[in-house]
Every structure is written in C-alpha cells, then in structure tokens.
C-alpha positions as CSV (number, residue, x, y, z in Angstrom):
1,M,69.4,95.3,6.2
2,I,69.8,93.5,9.6
3,L,73.1,95.4,10.1
4,R,71.5,98.7,9.3
5,L,68.6,98.1,11.6
6,T,70.9,97.0,14.4
7,L,73.1,100.1,13.9
8,A,70.0,102.4,13.8
9,A,68.7,100.8,17.0
10,A,72.0,101.4,18.7
11,L,72.1,105.0,17.6
12,F,68.5,105.5,18.7
13,S,69.3,103.9,22.1
14,G,72.3,106.1,22.5
15,T,70.3,109.2,21.8
16,A,67.6,108.2,24.3
17,A,70.2,107.4,27.0
18,F,72.6,110.3,26.7
19,A,71.0,113.3,25.0
20,Q,68.6,114.1,27.8
21,Q,70.4,116.3,30.3
22,T,68.8,116.3,33.7
23,D,70.8,118.9,35.6
24,L,70.6,122.6,35.4
25,T,72.7,125.6,36.4
26,L,70.5,128.7,36.8
27,A,72.1,132.0,37.5
28,I,70.4,134.7,39.6
29,Q,71.8,138.1,40.6
30,L,71.1,138.1,44.4
31,E,72.2,135.6,47.0
32,P,69.7,135.0,49.9
33,P,70.8,136.2,53.3
34,H,69.6,132.9,54.7
35,L,67.1,130.2,53.7
36,D,64.0,130.8,55.8
37,P,61.3,132.5,53.7
38,T,59.1,132.9,56.7
39,S,61.4,135.2,58.6
40,A,62.8,137.7,56.2
41,A,61.7,140.2,53.5
42,A,64.4,139.2,51.0
43,G,62.8,138.0,47.8
44,A,66.0,136.2,46.9
45,I,65.0,133.5,49.4
46,D,61.8,132.8,47.4
47,S,63.7,133.0,44.1
48,V,65.5,129.8,45.1
49,L,63.1,127.9,47.4
50,Y,59.5,128.8,46.4
51,S,57.7,125.7,45.1
52,N,61.0,123.9,44.8
53,V,61.8,123.2,48.5
54,F,58.9,124.8,50.4
55,E,55.2,124.6,49.7
56,G,52.1,126.4,51.2
57,L,48.4,125.6,51.4
58,T,47.9,127.4,48.2
59,R,50.4,128.5,45.5
60,F,50.9,130.9,42.6
61,T,51.1,129.6,39.0
62,E,53.2,131.3,36.3
63,T,50.1,133.4,35.4
64,G,49.6,134.6,39.0
65,A,46.5,132.4,39.5
66,V,46.1,130.9,43.0
67,V,45.7,127.1,42.9
68,P,45.7,124.3,45.5
69,G,49.0,123.4,47.1
70,L,49.3,121.3,50.2
71,A,45.6,122.0,50.7
72,R,43.9,120.1,47.9
73,E,40.4,121.6,48.5
74,W,38.6,123.9,51.0
75,E,35.3,125.2,52.1
76,I,34.4,128.8,53.1
77,S,31.5,129.5,55.5
78,E,28.7,131.7,54.4
79,D,29.8,134.5,56.7
80,G,33.3,134.3,55.3
81,L,34.8,133.8,58.7
82,T,35.7,130.1,58.6
83,Y,38.0,128.3,56.1
84,T,38.2,124.6,56.3
85,F,41.2,123.1,54.4
86,H,41.6,119.4,53.4
87,L,45.2,118.5,53.1
88,A,47.1,116.3,50.7
89,E,47.8,112.8,52.0
90,G,51.0,110.9,51.9
91,V,53.2,114.0,52.2
92,T,56.4,113.9,54.1
93,F,59.1,116.5,54.8
94,H,62.5,116.0,53.4
95,D,63.8,114.6,56.7
96,G,61.1,111.8,56.6
97,T,58.7,113.3,59.2
98,T,55.0,113.3,58.3
99,F,53.2,116.4,57.2
100,D,49.8,116.9,58.8
101,A,47.4,119.5,60.2
102,E,49.6,120.1,63.3
103,D,52.4,121.4,60.9
104,V,49.9,123.8,59.4
105,K,48.8,125.1,62.8
106,F,52.4,125.4,63.9
107,S,53.4,127.3,60.8
108,L,50.5,129.8,60.8
109,D,50.6,130.3,64.6
110,R,54.3,131.0,64.2
111,A,53.8,133.5,61.3
112,R,51.2,135.5,63.3
113,A,52.7,135.3,66.8
114,V,53.4,138.5,68.7
115,D,57.2,137.9,68.4
116,S,57.0,136.8,64.8
117,T,59.7,138.0,62.5
118,N,57.6,137.2,59.4
119,A,57.9,140.0,56.9
120,Q,54.2,139.7,56.0
121,K,52.9,139.1,59.5
122,A,50.2,141.7,58.9
123,L,48.6,139.5,56.2
124,Y,47.8,136.8,58.8
125,S,46.9,139.0,61.7
126,G,43.2,138.5,61.0
127,I,43.4,134.8,61.8
128,V,41.9,134.4,65.2
129,E,42.4,130.6,65.6
130,V,44.0,127.7,63.7
131,A,42.3,124.5,64.8
132,V,43.2,120.9,64.0
133,I,40.0,119.0,63.1
134,D,41.8,115.8,62.3
135,P,45.3,114.9,60.9
136,M,44.3,115.9,57.4
137,T,41.9,118.8,58.1
138,V,42.6,122.3,59.5
139,Q,40.2,125.1,60.1
140,L,41.0,128.9,60.1
141,T,38.7,131.3,62.0
142,L,39.0,135.0,61.1
143,D,38.0,138.1,62.9
144,A,36.5,139.6,59.7
145,P,36.0,138.4,56.2
146,D,39.2,138.5,54.2
147,G,38.8,138.4,50.4
148,N,42.6,138.0,50.0
149,L,43.2,135.1,52.4
150,L,43.8,132.4,49.7
151,F,46.1,134.8,47.9
152,S,48.0,135.7,51.1
153,L,48.4,132.0,51.9
154,A,50.2,131.5,48.5
155,W,53.0,133.9,49.5
156,G,56.4,132.4,50.3
157,D,56.0,133.8,53.8
158,A,53.2,131.3,54.5
159,V,54.9,128.1,53.5
160,I,54.6,125.2,55.8
161,V,57.5,124.2,58.0
162,A,57.9,121.5,60.7
163,P,58.6,122.1,64.4
164,E,61.1,119.3,64.3
165,S,63.3,121.2,61.8
166,V,62.4,124.8,62.0
167,E,65.4,125.8,64.2
168,G,67.9,125.0,61.5
169,I,66.1,126.1,58.3
170,K,68.0,129.3,57.9
171,Q,71.0,127.1,56.9
172,T,69.3,123.8,56.1
173,P,65.8,124.3,54.7
174,I,63.5,121.2,55.1
175,G,60.2,121.4,53.2
176,T,57.8,119.1,51.4
177,G,58.7,120.2,47.8
178,P,59.9,118.3,44.7
179,F,63.5,119.3,45.4
180,K,65.7,118.9,48.5
181,F,68.4,121.2,49.7
182,D,71.8,119.7,49.1
183,E,74.5,122.3,49.5
184,W,75.1,126.1,50.0
185,R,78.5,127.3,49.0
186,Q,78.1,130.8,50.4
187,G,79.1,133.5,47.9
188,D,78.8,131.1,45.0
189,S,75.8,128.8,44.7
190,I,73.0,126.7,46.2
191,T,72.4,123.2,45.0
192,L,69.1,121.3,45.1
193,V,68.5,117.6,44.2
194,Q,65.3,115.8,43.2
195,N,63.1,114.6,46.1
196,A,62.6,110.9,45.2
197,D,59.7,110.7,47.7
198,Y,57.8,113.7,46.5
199,W,54.1,113.4,47.0
200,G,53.1,115.1,43.7
201,E,54.3,115.0,40.1
202,A,58.0,114.4,39.9
203,P,60.1,117.1,38.3
204,Y,62.2,116.4,35.1
205,L,65.4,117.7,36.6
206,S,67.5,115.5,38.9
207,K,69.7,118.4,40.1
208,A,69.6,122.2,40.0
209,T,72.3,124.7,41.0
210,F,71.5,128.3,41.6
211,K,74.6,130.3,40.8
212,F,74.9,133.9,42.2
213,I,76.4,136.5,39.7
214,S,75.8,140.1,40.8
215,D,78.0,141.9,38.3
216,P,76.3,142.5,34.9
217,T,79.6,142.1,33.0
218,A,80.2,138.8,34.6
219,A,76.6,137.8,33.9
220,F,77.2,138.4,30.2
221,A,80.5,136.5,30.1
222,A,79.0,133.5,32.0
223,M,76.1,133.2,29.6
224,M,78.2,133.6,26.4
225,A,80.6,131.0,27.6
226,Q,77.7,128.8,28.5
227,D,79.1,128.3,32.0
228,V,75.4,128.7,33.1
229,D,72.4,127.3,31.3
230,A,70.1,130.2,32.0
231,F,70.1,133.6,33.8
232,S,66.8,134.5,35.4
233,G,66.3,138.2,35.6
234,F,69.3,139.0,33.4
235,P,70.9,142.2,34.8
236,A,72.5,143.6,31.6
237,P,69.6,144.5,29.3
238,E,72.0,146.2,26.9
239,N,73.3,142.8,25.9
240,L,70.0,141.2,25.1
241,P,70.2,142.0,21.3
242,Q,73.4,139.9,21.1
243,F,71.7,136.9,22.7
244,E,68.7,137.3,20.5
245,A,71.0,137.1,17.4
246,D,72.7,133.9,18.7
247,P,70.8,130.7,17.9
248,R,72.3,129.0,21.0
249,F,70.0,131.1,23.2
250,T,66.4,132.1,23.8
251,V,65.6,135.5,25.2
252,I,62.4,135.8,27.2
253,K,61.2,139.4,28.0
254,G,58.7,138.9,30.8
255,S,57.1,141.1,33.3
256,S,57.2,141.1,37.1
257,E,55.2,142.4,40.0
258,G,58.2,144.7,40.8
259,E,57.1,148.3,41.4
260,T,60.5,150.0,41.4
261,I,60.4,153.1,43.6
262,L,62.6,155.8,45.0
263,A,61.4,155.3,48.6
264,M,61.4,158.2,51.0
265,N,61.5,158.0,54.8
266,N,58.2,159.7,55.6
267,K,59.1,160.3,59.2
268,Q,62.6,161.7,58.7
269,P,62.9,165.4,57.9
270,P,62.7,166.8,55.2
271,F,60.6,163.9,53.8
272,D,57.9,164.3,56.6
273,N,56.9,167.4,54.5
274,P,54.6,166.4,51.6
275,M,55.8,169.4,49.5
276,V,59.3,168.0,49.7
277,R,58.1,164.6,48.6
278,E,56.2,166.2,45.7
279,A,59.2,168.2,44.7
280,L,61.3,165.1,44.6
281,S,58.7,163.3,42.4
282,H,58.8,166.2,39.9
283,A,62.6,166.2,39.8
284,I,62.6,162.7,38.6
285,D,62.6,161.8,34.8
286,R,61.3,158.3,34.7
287,Q,62.0,157.6,31.1
288,A,65.6,158.8,31.4
289,I,66.0,156.3,34.2
290,I,64.4,153.5,32.2
291,D,66.5,154.3,29.2
292,G,69.8,154.8,31.1
293,A,69.6,152.1,33.7
294,M,67.4,149.5,32.0
295,F,68.1,150.3,28.3
296,G,64.4,150.9,27.6
297,L,63.0,147.9,29.5
298,G,60.4,149.0,32.0
299,T,56.9,150.6,32.1
300,P,56.6,154.0,33.8
301,I,54.3,154.0,36.9
302,G,52.7,156.8,38.9
303,T,51.6,154.7,41.9
304,H,52.3,151.4,43.6
305,F,50.4,149.1,41.4
306,A,51.2,146.8,38.4
307,P,50.2,148.2,35.0
308,H,49.2,144.7,33.8
309,N,46.6,144.5,36.6
310,P,43.1,145.3,35.3
311,D,42.5,147.7,38.2
312,Y,45.6,149.8,37.5
313,V,45.1,153.6,37.2
314,D,47.6,155.6,35.3
315,L,48.6,158.4,37.6
316,T,51.9,159.3,36.1
317,G,50.4,162.8,35.2
318,L,50.6,163.7,38.9
319,S,54.3,163.5,39.0
320,V,55.5,164.6,35.5
321,H,59.2,165.6,35.1
322,D,59.1,169.3,35.9
323,P,62.4,170.6,37.5
324,D,61.0,174.2,37.7
325,R,58.0,173.1,39.7
326,A,60.3,171.0,41.9
327,R,62.5,174.0,42.7
328,M,59.4,176.1,43.5
329,L,58.0,173.5,45.8
330,L,61.3,173.3,47.6
331,V,61.2,177.1,48.1
332,D,57.7,176.9,49.5
333,A,58.7,174.1,51.8
334,G,61.6,176.2,53.2
335,Y,64.4,174.6,51.3
336,A,65.3,177.3,48.8
337,E,69.0,176.3,49.1
338,G,68.2,172.6,48.8
339,F,69.4,170.0,51.2
340,T,71.6,166.9,51.5
341,T,70.3,163.4,52.2
342,T,71.4,159.8,52.0
343,L,70.7,157.4,49.1
344,K,71.3,153.8,50.2
345,L,71.3,151.4,47.3
346,P,71.0,147.6,47.4
347,P,72.9,145.4,44.9
348,P,70.5,145.0,41.9
349,S,71.7,146.9,38.8
350,Y,68.4,148.8,38.5
351,A,69.2,150.3,41.9
352,R,73.0,150.9,41.4
353,R,72.6,152.2,37.8
354,G,69.4,154.1,38.5
355,G,70.8,155.6,41.7
356,E,73.5,157.5,39.7
357,I,71.0,158.9,37.3
358,I,68.6,159.9,40.0
359,A,71.4,161.6,42.0
360,S,72.1,163.7,38.9
361,Q,68.5,164.6,38.5
362,L,68.1,165.6,42.1
363,R,71.3,167.7,42.0
364,N,69.7,169.6,39.2
365,V,67.1,171.0,41.6
366,G,69.4,171.5,44.5
367,I,69.2,168.2,46.3
368,E,72.5,166.5,47.0
369,T,72.7,162.8,47.8
370,E,75.3,160.8,49.7
371,I,75.3,157.4,47.9
372,T,76.1,154.3,49.9
373,N,76.1,150.9,48.1
374,L,74.9,148.2,50.5
375,E,74.9,144.4,50.2
376,W,71.5,142.9,50.5
377,A,71.9,141.8,54.2
378,Q,73.1,145.3,55.1
379,W,70.1,146.9,53.2
380,L,67.7,144.7,55.2
381,E,69.3,145.6,58.5
382,E,69.9,149.4,57.9
383,V,67.0,150.4,55.7
384,F,64.2,147.8,56.0
385,R,64.5,147.0,59.7
386,G,66.5,150.0,61.0
387,K,64.7,152.7,58.9
388,D,68.1,154.5,58.9
389,F,67.9,156.2,55.5
390,G,66.6,159.2,53.7
391,L,66.2,157.7,50.2
392,T,66.6,154.3,48.7
393,I,65.7,152.5,45.5
394,V,64.1,149.1,45.6
395,S,61.7,147.0,43.5
396,H,58.8,145.6,45.4
397,T,58.4,142.2,43.8
398,E,55.6,140.9,46.0
399,P,52.2,140.5,44.2
400,F,49.4,142.9,44.9
401,D,51.2,144.6,47.8
402,I,49.6,148.0,48.0
403,G,48.5,147.0,51.5
404,I,52.0,147.8,52.8
405,Y,51.0,151.5,52.8
406,A,48.6,150.7,55.6
407,R,51.4,149.7,57.9
408,P,52.8,152.8,59.7
409,D,55.9,150.8,60.9
410,Y,56.8,149.7,57.4
411,Y,60.2,151.0,56.4
412,F,59.1,154.1,54.6
413,Q,56.8,154.9,57.6
414,Y,53.7,156.3,55.9
415,D,50.9,156.8,58.5
416,N,47.5,157.7,57.0
417,P,44.4,156.6,59.0
418,E,42.2,157.2,55.9
419,F,44.3,154.8,53.9
420,Q,44.4,152.2,56.7
421,A,40.6,152.3,57.0
422,L,40.3,151.9,53.2
423,M,42.5,148.8,53.2
424,K,40.6,147.3,56.1
425,L,37.3,147.8,54.1
426,L,38.9,146.3,51.0
427,N,40.0,143.2,52.8
428,A,36.4,142.6,54.0
429,T,34.9,143.2,50.6
430,T,34.4,140.4,48.0
431,D,32.3,142.3,45.4
432,P,34.6,142.7,42.4
433,A,33.2,146.1,41.3
434,A,33.4,147.6,44.8
435,R,37.0,146.3,45.2
436,S,38.0,147.9,41.9
437,D,36.6,151.3,43.1
438,M,38.5,150.9,46.4
439,L,41.7,150.0,44.6
440,A,41.5,153.0,42.4
441,E,41.0,155.2,45.4
442,A,43.9,153.6,47.2
443,Q,46.2,154.2,44.2
444,T,45.2,157.8,44.0
445,I,45.7,158.5,47.7
446,I,49.3,157.4,47.8
447,A,50.0,159.1,44.5
448,Q,48.6,162.4,45.7
449,D,50.4,162.1,49.0
450,Y,53.7,161.5,47.1
451,V,54.6,158.8,49.6
452,N,57.4,157.6,47.3
453,A,58.6,158.6,43.8
454,Y,57.2,155.9,41.6
455,L,59.6,155.0,38.8
456,F,58.8,151.9,36.7
457,Q,57.4,148.4,36.6
458,L,60.4,146.1,36.5
459,A,60.8,144.0,33.4
460,F,62.0,140.4,33.8
461,P,64.3,139.3,31.0
462,T,65.6,135.7,31.0
463,V,68.4,134.4,28.8
464,A,68.4,130.6,28.4
465,D,69.9,127.8,26.4
466,A,67.6,127.3,23.5
467,R,67.0,123.7,24.5
468,L,65.4,124.6,27.8
469,Q,61.7,124.6,28.3
470,G,59.4,125.3,31.2
471,L,61.0,128.4,32.8
472,W,58.5,131.0,34.0
473,P,58.4,133.9,31.5
474,N,56.9,136.3,34.1
475,Q,57.3,136.8,37.8
476,P,53.8,136.8,39.5
477,T,55.9,136.3,42.6
478,Q,59.6,136.3,43.0
479,A,60.3,132.6,42.2
480,N,62.1,130.2,39.8
481,D,59.7,127.3,39.9
482,L,61.6,124.4,38.4
483,T,58.9,121.8,38.6
484,K,58.2,121.9,34.8
485,V,61.7,122.7,33.5
486,R,63.3,120.2,31.2
487,W,65.8,119.8,28.3
488,V,64.6,119.1,24.8
489,E,66.3,118.4,21.6
C-alpha cells in the first residue's frame, strides 16, 4: 500500500509538473508593417499587440463591451464636456519607467496633433485639452459632447505610450501590458514573453510566438502537422470540415467587425459618377463571392455596418445582382463600351480569391480590371495613403467605423456634407433611440450613394489545438488577446 501511494504521488507530481504547457505558437496571416499601433492603419499591428503589449485607458472585451483599462474609473460632467479619469496605480512600462498622467497627456496630445500620423486621428479631434490634475488623475475637455469617447479610447490607436521610448516603438514596442516584446524575425514571427512585473492579473502563458503564414495551403499544412498550436483567422475555409472531423482540433466559427467591400475611388473618373458606382454594385454577385472565395462563410451586407449590430439595416435590396441594369446604367453614364480600371489587392485570401471572381463579374458587363497583388505595406502606401487606385478589396475590421465616410480625405474620398453633418450630430447625441434613427439614416445614405460595393461581413474561423482554452471566438476589434489563454488536459 505504501509503495502504491508513493508511486501514485510520484505520477501525480509528474503530471502537475510537466503536463501544463505554458508557451504558445499562434499563426496569423498578415505580418505587421511595423509595431506602433498609434501611427498606422494596419490591423495586423493590433492583432499582435492589442491588450498584450499595449493598453489604453479603456479596452474592448471579447464581446465588444468597453471596460476599464489603465483608467480604473471616471466621471463625466453633466454637460458631457469633461471626462476625469482615475488611473491604475503601481503600473510601469516594460523598460521600468513609471506610468502616470503625463504619459496619458503625451499619448493623446500626440494622437491629435496637427502632424499626427494616427490612422484614427479624427476620433480624437474633439478633445480640446488634456490636463494633468495629479500623477494619477487626468482630465479631458471636449469641444462638444461625444457619446463615443469611451469607445474611441478603447481602439488600438489610443493606447498609452511613453515619451522615453516612443521613438523606437516601431521596432521595439514598449507598453504596460501583460506581455513584453522579445524578438521580431521579420518575414517569420514575433515573440512575446510574460511581463513578470505586470500590474494586473498575470497571464497563464510564459511565452507566445506569432507566426506569419500568408498562403492558405501552407496554413493547412502547418496546422495538420501541429507546427503551430492555433491559427487565428484561418485563411482556408474549404479545409475546416477536415479539422472538425479530427479530435486533435477545435474549430471556432466566429464573427468579426470586418465589412468586406469593393472600395471605389470616388474622386477618380469614372467612379466620381454615381451611376457608374451603382452599375458596379449591380454587376456584383455577393453570394457567388462568398461561396467561391470564402466557401460559404460570410454574411451579405448592403451597407457599411455589421449585421450583428442591433442598429443594422438590411439594404442589400438596393444593390441586387442585376447585370442588365448594370449595363444600362453604364450606357446612361456614357460608358456604353465599358472601361478599364485598376484593381489593387492586399494579401488576405478574401481579397486575392475574391478579386478574381469580381474581375470576372465586372468583365461580364464590360468593365475590365488590371489586377495588381500588393503586399500589405505597399497597399498602405499606394492605396490607403496615396489614393492611387480605381478599385480595391479590403475588410474594415475596426468596430463601429461608419464615421470614416465623414472624412473626405479618407482613401475612397467620399465627400458628402449632409453625411458629415449627420455624423457630427450623432457624436453629440446620447439618447439611444435618437442614435438608432441616425444610424439607420447614415447606413441608407451611403448605400443609396453607392459609395462602395458592399460585399459581406467577414467570418472569423479559428483552428486550435483541442487543449487550448481562452482564445477569443469573435473579433470585436482586430486582436488576439492572450491574457486568458491556457492549456488544459
């Protein structure tokens, strides 16, 4: 009996000591162009760093709720113009420097500065002043009430950085989060390690490696060989049934905030003509794209709004697939013989696969496309910043981002004063019913203006080792928050 008990104790001890894996290799499709989420539009940056390395005053949970981050509580003045944030104490950056209100002021002033390169600078333009009340209290004064402020502060673009380390964060990000940056092997992977001095609840993982695999075939091979432990946003939906049938894996079919659109350059002929934009929208067969590029994963949309949002309006009827109507509109617009334009595609498989299908559909109504496949950094430079394109396909994964249509200098260059006034009024409105009415109107305006061809809401499939728990099933923002991820037996 003593021998058996001793043996059992040894086996139990061995299980406790060696069965619990604490490192993770997580594959994603896109590599970030650099590692500063406050100075680029690339969601791939947030997919590695959001809530892992960098934190903001507020943050999104996996449900999309906004909860306290580095600001533990706050008060809002009765007129809605003053927000007073009380900061978490005992917080340090990864280089050992102390986090305080001066860092908040520096970060928000930098984000809204005249020369700011922050991709969401417009979200913070209503902040008139950021004042340090004391080391743990900061006060924001607005030029008008902003019902979205706490939401906007949860974006990756509003994370808090330190003046001591900001110059180097594109290559060496230094934040306050539960993981520290360790290594970037460009073209291959980024490694994070646990921050032993983290001010909040310690993560389960001691190390996490983000592996970049852009090719769908390579993604399937890596998962089947278990060279990676999970693939977030798995790019080959045609292979999901094989993983579902394999007990080694769990398949999570989540949703995202990604409105996938065929974007049109509204200031470049012929897309400055609304009839041409409408013709293009009727030439597109959404379901054929979803079936052909996404193997059925995706929800058709008729405007730039997520179908899972309670304020979503189904406007797909405004742009039903109707090639004959598309040809008629092109004749009325003066393009009876059609035209040729560019179609510049970023790396994701929804864009590359979808682009070939869309090119065929447009050819059917007389529109020829010159396809160019771009790497992500090239797309950002040519399309997003340079506005050098006719058409492009991209999924806008930022949450609740219909406000981008109120920015005339945004890459698709839609300039509608009526819409801009509506967004300004929406931002100043807090009544839920009034906001719902305004959002319905906003969705309708851009759908009736055929600003872009709205394709589908991007699904978010994840394939993971069956022993993994804590991965986000959905993407309320583009992130892979690892704070709750762990291995279980």
